[in-house]
N, C-alpha and C positions, 0 to 999 in steps of 0.2 A: 277791155278789162280782162279777157282771157290771158293775154300776154302778161298782164300785171300779176295774176295769180301764179302763173308759171314761174315768173321771175322771183316772186316771193318764196315759192317752194324751193327753187334752185339756191337762192341765197341762204335759206334756212338749212338746207342739206349741207352746204359747205360749212356753215357756222357750227352746226351740230357736230360734224366730223372734226373740225378744229378743236372744239371743246373736249371731245372724247380723247383725242390725241394728247391734249394738254393734261388731262386727268391721268392718263397712263404714264406720261413723263413725270408727273408729280410723284407717282408711286415709285418710279425708278430713283428719283432724287432722294426720297425719304429713306430708301434702303441703302443707297450709296453714301449719302452725306450723314445720315443719322439725325436724331432729333436736334442736337446742338448745331450741327452744320446746316441743317435746313432752316433753323431759326435765324442764324447769321445771314444766310442767303436771302431769306424773306424780308428781314429788316432792311437790308441794303437795297433790295429791289423796290420795296415800298417807298423808301425815301427818294429813290431815283424817279419813281412814278409821279411824285409831287412836282418835281422840276419839269418833267416831260409834260405834265398837265398844264403847268403854267406857261410853257413854251409854245405849245401848238394845239391845245385842245379846242379852242374856239375858232381858230382860223379855218380848218377844213370845212365845217358846216357853213361858215360865212362865205367861203369861196364857192361852195356848191350852190348856194342860193344866188350869189352874184353871177355865176355862170348861167344859171337858169334865167336871170333877168336879162342878160345879154342875148341869150338864145331867143327870147321873145322879140328882141329888137333886131335879130339876125346880124349881130355884130361880132364877127370872129376876132377882130382886133381887140375889142373890149375883153373878151374871154381870155385871150393870150396875155393882155396887159395885167388883168387881175391875178392870173396865175403867177406871172412873173413877180408881181408885188408880194404875193403871199409867200412864195419861195424865198425871196430876199429877206422878208421880215423874220421868217422862221429860222433860216440859217444864221442870220446876224444875231438874233436874240439867243439862240442855242449856243453859238460860239462865244458870245459874251459871258453867258452863265458858266460855260466850261472854263474859260480863262480866269474869271474871278474866283471860282471855287478852287482851282488849282493854285492860284496865287495865295489864297488864304486857307490852304489845306490844313495847317496845324490847328488854328482856332476852330475851324468847322468840324474837324474830326472829333473834337471833344463832345460834340452833340451825341455821338454814338456811345452807348455804354460798353461796347466791345470793340476794340480797335480793328478786329478782323472784319467787322461790318463796314467800317470806313474804307478799308482797302478794297473790298468788293464794290462799294459805291463808286469809287473812282475808276474802276474798270468799266462799269456800266456808263459812267459819265462820258467816256470817250465816244460813245455812239450817239450822244444827244443831238448834235447838229444834223446828223444824217437821218436819224429816225424822225426828227421834226420835219425835214424836207419830204420824207416819205409820206408822212401824214398829210402834207399839202397835196402831193400827187394823188393820194388816195381820195382826197376831197374833190380833185379835178375829175377823176373817174366817176365819182358819185354824181357830180353835177351834170356830167355828160351821159349819164345812164349806162355806163360801161360796167355793169354789175358783175359780169363774168370775170373780167380782168381783176376787179377789186377782190372778189372772193378767191380766185385762184392764187393771187399773190399772198393774201392773208394765210391761206392754207399752206402754201409752199414755205412761207416764213416759219410756220410752226414745225413743219417737217424738217427743214434745215436745222433748226435749233435742236430738235430731238436727235437727229442723226449726228450732229456735231457733239452734242452732249454725251451720247452713248459712246461715240468714238473716243472722246477725250477722257471720259470717266472710267470706261470699262476696258477698252482696247489698249490705249496708250499707257505705258508705265512712265511715270514722271514724279520727280520730287516736289512738284508744284502742288499745293493743297487742293483737295477735291473741290472746295468751294470756289477757288479761283478758276479752275477748269470749267466748272458749270457757268460761271460768269462770262468766260471767253466764248462759250457756245452761244450765249445770248447776243454778244457783240457780233459774232459771225452772222447770226440770223438778221440782225439789224442792217449790216452792210449788204447782205443779200437782197433784202426787200427793197432797200434804197436803189441798188443797181437794177433789179428787175423792173421796178416801177419806172425808173428813168428810161430804160430801153423801151418799155411798153408805151410810155408817153410819147416819145418821139416817133416810134414806128407807126403808131396810130394817127399820126398827123399833128401832134401837139407842137406848138411853137411858143417862143418867148418874144415878147415885145416890150417897148419902153413902158415901164410901170408908172411913170409920172402921172399923178392925179388919182391913183388907186390906193396909195399907202394909207392916207388918213381915213377914208371910208371903211377900209378893211379893218384897221385897228379899232376904230370907234365902234364898229358893229360886233367885232369878235370879243372885245373886252368883257361885256357882261357874261357871255358864255364861259370864257376862261375864268373869270372871277367866281362864277357859280361852281364850276367843277373843282377849281383849286380849293374853294371854301369847303366843298363837300369832303375833300380829302382831309382838310384840317379839322373839320367838325368830327369826322370819324376818329381821328387821332385823339381829339379832346374827350370824346365819349369813352374811348378805350382806357383813358386814365380816370375820368370822373366817375364812371359807373362802378368799378370795383371799390373806389374810395367811399362812395355813398353806401354801398353794401356793407363795408366794414364799419362805417359809422352806425349802421342799423343793427350791428351785432354779429355779422358774419366774420369768420376767420379769413386771413389773407388767401389761403388755399381755396376756400369756398367761394370767395369773391371772384378770383381769377377763373375758377372752374365754371361759375355761372356765366361769365362773359364768354368763355371759350365755347360753351354749349350753344349759346344764342348766336354768336357770330361765326363760329366755326362749323356748326352742325345744322342749326335750324335755318339760317339765312341762305346757305347754298342750295338747300332744297326749295325754299320759297322763291329763289331767283330763277327757277327753271323757265318760267314764261319769258324771261328777258331775251332769250335767243329768238323766239318767234316774234315777239314785239319789236325787237331790234331790226329784224328782217323786214317787217311791214313798214317801219319808219324809213329804212334805207331805200326801199323801192318807191315809196310814195312822196318823199320830200322833194325831189326834183319837179314832179308834176304839180305838187302843191305850190311851190315857189313860182312856177310859170303861170299858174292860174291866178295867184295873188298879184303878180306884176301886170297881168293882162286886165285885172279888175273884174274877172269872171267869178262873181260870187256864187253863181249856181254850181259851177264846176268845183269851186272851193268847198262849198257845203257838202256836195256829193262825196268828194274824196275824204273829208274829215269824218263824215258819217260812216263811211265804209271802214275807215281805220278804227274808229271807236267801237263799232259793232264787232269787228274781228277781235279786238282786244277784250271786250266784254265776254265774247264767246269763249276765248281761251281761258279767262279767269273762271268762268262759270263751269267749264268742263273739268278744271283741275281742283276747284274747291271741294266738290264731293269726295274726290279721291283722298285729299288730305284730311278731311273731317272723319272719314270712315277708316282709312288705313294709316293715318299719320303715326299712331303709336307703333304699329308693326314696322313701318318704314324706318323709324328711329332705331328700333332694335336690330333690324336686318342690316342697316348700313353702318351703324356705330356701336352696336351692342350697348346702347345707353337708353334706358327707359325714360329718363327725364327729357331727352331730346325729342323722343317720340310724342310724349304728352304735349310738349310745347309746339311741335309741328301741327298737331291736331287742333290745339287751342288757338293758334294764330292763322288758321286756314283763311279766315275772312280778310286777313291783311293783304291777300293776293289782289283783291278788287281795287282798293285805292292805290296800291303799289303799281299795278298794271296801267291804270288810267293815268297816273302821274308820268310814267315812262313814255307813253305814246303822246300825251298832250304836250309835254315839254318839247318833244321833237317837232310836233306839228306847229307849235307857236314859234319856235326858233326859225322854221322855214318861212314864216310870215313876218319876219322882222320884229319879233316881240321879245328879243333877248333880255331887255331890261325888265320886262314883266316877269319872265321866268326866274330871273335872279331874285327879284323881290319876293316872289312866291316861295322860292327855296329858303330864303332867310326867314320868312314867317314860319314855315314848317320846321326849320332847324331850331328856331326859338322854342316852339312848342315841345319838340323832342327833348331839348336840354332842360326845360322846365320839369318835364316828367321824370327825367333821369335824376334830377336834384331832389324832387319831393317824394316820389312814389316808392323807392326801394324799401323804406321802412314799413310800407303797407303791402307791397306786392312782391318783394324780393326780386328774383330774376325776371319775373313777368313785367317789371317796370320798364325794361328796355324795349320789349315788344309793344307795350302800350305807347311808349314814346314814339316808336317808329310808326305805329298806326296813326297817331295824331299828326305826325310829320306828313305822311303821305295823304292823309285825308284833307288837311288844310291846303296842300299844294294841288290836289286833284280838284277840290271845290273851286278854288280861285281860277285854275286853268280852264275848267269847263265853262265858267261864266264868261271868260274872255273869248273862248272859242265860239260860244253862242253869239256874242256881240260881233265878232269878226265875220261870221258866216251868215248872220241874219236869223238862222233857226237851226236847231239840232233836233232830229226826230229819233233819237236813240232811246228815249225814255220808255216807250211801249215795248221796244225790243228787249230792253233790260228787264221789264216786268215779266215778259214771257220766259226769259231765262231763269228768273227766280222761281216761277211757277213750275218749270220743268225740273229744276234742281232739287226742290223740296222732297218729292216722292222718291227721287234717286237716293238721297241721303238716308231717308227712312228705310228704304228697302236694303240699302247697303249695311246699315247698322244692325238690322235684324238678321241678315244673312251672316254677317261676321260673328255675331254671338252664337248663332247656331253651328257654324262651321268649326268654331273653336271648341265646341263640346264634342265634336265627332272626329276632328283631324288634328294633327300637329300644326305648328305655327305656319310653316311655309306653304303647305297645301291649303290651309285655311285662307292665307293671304291671297294666293293665286285664284282660288274660287271666288273670294270676295271681290277681287279686281274684275273678274269676268261678270259678276252680277252688276257692279257699278257701271262698267262699260256698256253692258247690254241695256241697262236701265236708261243710260244717257242716250243711246241710239233710239230707244223707244220713245221716251218722253220728249226729248229735244226735237225729234222728227215730228211727233204728233202736234206739238205747239209751233211748228214751222220756224224753229230757230236754227235747225241744222238739217241739211239735205245732202246725204252721202252721194246719191247719183249726180246731183248738181255739182258737188265738189269734184267728183271724178271727171265729169265733162269739162270743167274749167281747167283742170290740171293736165288731162290726158286727151281730151277731145280735140278733133281737128276742126279748123275753121272751114266751113263749107258755104260756098256762095250759092245762093239760089239761082237757078237758071230760069230766066223769064219765060213765061208760056208764049207759044207762037200765036201771033194774032190770027 
């Protein structure tokens, strides 16, 4: 387990660095392209993401689980055949999409409100077959537990995109529009990651074999995941249209409706998605071991891994909820200079719990061949959210979307936990969750009292810094006292050395 914690920490470090670099590059783009250029760039990239999701979103996780299955059977040929089949499917489907969309470019371009977005979309589209194959190779690394290669290539892709973008946008003088140069930088990064992953795959002993017999199982297993993720993109698009319309029907002006949607999705949700980096790292590391335990029929190991993943996820949520409850208003003002966003961050702090549980439980269930179930649970949750978005704006205004998201994640989390309990036989995370709640309550109380006092004595930023210290110190105290968090134990897991005991002499 010590190697597991270290691997999770390593993956988290690379992922956090990648997200930080991406955030900095977004600042550069906003300054060079301007609001209009950035909007054109974002619309085209979002549309491309829909096709990329449909092309290769379900295959990588299906391949990683299939590789884990063959690992338990010690079948190298099966691993190579499954990888070959996945590569062939992704490349063929991506190439077909590319050809069809180019053949019907004129009618499809009418989907975009601005023709410049269509031009950018077709630049991105050139990389679709290659980035789809890269996603498959990434799934191969995942299934073989080559997390360092996985993380390094992901980080290198981000660095190449930033370097190419800065070079093309800032250094090179060209008559080509800035948005086109930014799109070319993305394509350069796609080809780089494809080439780097291909080299790494073959250098590390990867082989391709006759894929016959693997096509149908892979397609059948990956379709529910692909459908769920593609549906998620489409549901988000539907909400982006429906929510402002319902606000306007409730009496808001067009500007107020779009502003409310922008605050929730552009300001509040990015802050609430902070745990996704940590939870994604936990899932990335655990999924291969879970798949192996599932195909071995080892329910004890399966229950142990699921419980550890759930407990870690609950701990992450429980540590962040007090910060958002106490300091959410100040965070909104500090990041966005927007009081409304801060109020909504604080009000939606509890959304972290069902959101985090849904993230981890979906990954766990997909690793246990339950893609159809996760698709069904997603549809249940999406229906609840759309119902809230349709009915509640006249009563809750912009809070209706957050309530809809809470219903969405709560329905998905409840259904997923029930199935996980059935699959593992028993989950013992209930008592741990109760201890987390008992530890968080006094932390929140102490933080709110401290914040009110500090705001009377200091200006905003010093008061926020001191409040963060109080909340952090309170969490160390109360979470340690209730045995939900042990800093020395975490330190030993991540940095301690494995020491073998020397048997005593007879």
